[in-house]
C-alpha positions, 0 to 999 in steps of 0.5 A: 089382405094378409100379404098387404098387412105383412108387407106394411108391417115389415116396412114399419119394423125395418124403420122401427129397428133403424130408428131405435138404433139411432135414438139409443146410439145417440144417447149412448154416444152423449153419455160416453162423451160425458164420461170420456175423461173418466174412461181415458183416465182409467185406461179403458180398453176397446172390449171394456168400452164396448161392453159398457156401451152395451150395458148403457144402451139396454136401459135406454131401449125402454123409452127409446122404443116409443119415439122409434115406433112412432117415427116408424109409423109416421114414416111408413104411412107418409111413404105410402101416401107419397107413392100413392099406395094409400089411394090404390088400397082404398081404390080396390076396397082395402081400408084402414084394417088392411093398412093398420093390421101389420103395425097393430100386430107389431105393437104387442111384441114390442110392448112386451119388449119395452116391458122387459127392458123397463122392468127387468133387463134395463135395471139389471144392465144399469146396475152392472154398468154402474158397478163397471163405472165405479171400477173405471172411476176408481182406476182413474182416481188411482191413476191420478196419484203420481210421484212428486206431486200432491194430489187431491183425491177428494175435498179435504183429502190430499196425498203425496208419494215420492215414488210409485211402482205398480201398486207399491208406494214409497214415501207416502204422506196423507193430509186428511182435513175432513174433520175439524182437528184433521189428521196426517199420515206418513209411511215409508211404504204402502200398497194401494187398493180401491174397493167399492169406492173406498181407497184402501192403504196398507201402510208399513213403518210410519207415523200418525200425527193427530192435532190436539183438540185443545190446540196444544202440541200434536200427538205422534204415534209410530206404527209398523203396519196400519190399514186405513181407508177413505170413503170416496163414494161421494166423488164417484157418485158425482161422476156417475150421476147419469146412473142414479140408484133409482135407475139401477134398483131392481123392480122387486127392490122398488116394491120394498122400502126406500133406502136412506136419503130417498123419499117414499114418493121418489122411490114409488115414482121410480117404480111407477115410471117403469110401468108408465113407460109401457103404458105410454108406449101403447097409448102413443103408438095407437095415437100415431096409427090412428092419425096416420091412417085416419088423418084429421087434416088434408095435408100430411105435414099437419098430421105429422106436426100433430103427432110431434106435438103430442109426443112433445106434450107427453114429455112436457106433462111428464116433467110437470108431473115430476115437479108436482110430485116433488112439491107434494101435489101429485102421488107417485102413480098419478105423476107417472101415468098422467102423460099417458092419460093426457094423450089418451084423453086427447086421442078420445077427443080427436075421435069424437071430433071426427065422428061429429065431422062425419055426422055433420057431412051427412 
């Protein structure tokens, strides 16, 4: 019996690794396609791209493990049914325990893996990926500045240079109209740098032109050296929306107060959603195992359809819970755990129906 359980568990593990690689890989590819213009504009090398892809893939494994394991369970037992192995096991007196023992043993270590990815490794990797993506975006933005052409770095900020060699700019002109009055800068030479989403210019021998507030003649102030910076994080954040702050914050940070601009409900939901990923994995895996080894319908296709419907319902309930959270109808804990509760309730109802059906057949 142990050898049979080990054999089935090994088959399930192989399918799980294959499915997890596929699901995580598809997500990474879609995100890379999304930021492809950014990566191309930054001149990202192959090693940088591979490192960024790995950092992006790690947070995905927390939620990708659930559909991957469910798919592995369904495929494993569907193959056993198609090959007649399930009938053979029942014929020799080996029931559900022999068939589910291997996959059941896998649930605990995979759940620990999901918890580690959701609560620790995922946020850490996402934070590192965001910092790297900010560097890519900064480099891409910097590369847009070309001699002889006016470049709009952000809404209301334009720059023009006569020539450029590495980080040294000659014949610089900047028009900053983010304020009502506006501001213009001209410099003979300047050095360019990007730090944390801020464009920094170290200018030499230039002039600052400041329009008068009352509409009179503008004031011009000459300078020998001047350092100026422009906050372009809003532009970069728009490009990096797939790595929001809630995803990159550590779990310990989520236990503290929310940052400025983020509500307490959103901040709390970000924490409980990570817990919900682990709970949802366990609930869906047990549901898939139960239905795969104790089918409710005589046809395997119908049982697979029920598993697929349960997984779809899990995500639809999750989206509805997020909407209710935003409207104030649910708390953070309830919104994060409601999908798991719905599947658990459905699984309990299914067990009750099976029991009633068996009792009625006596």
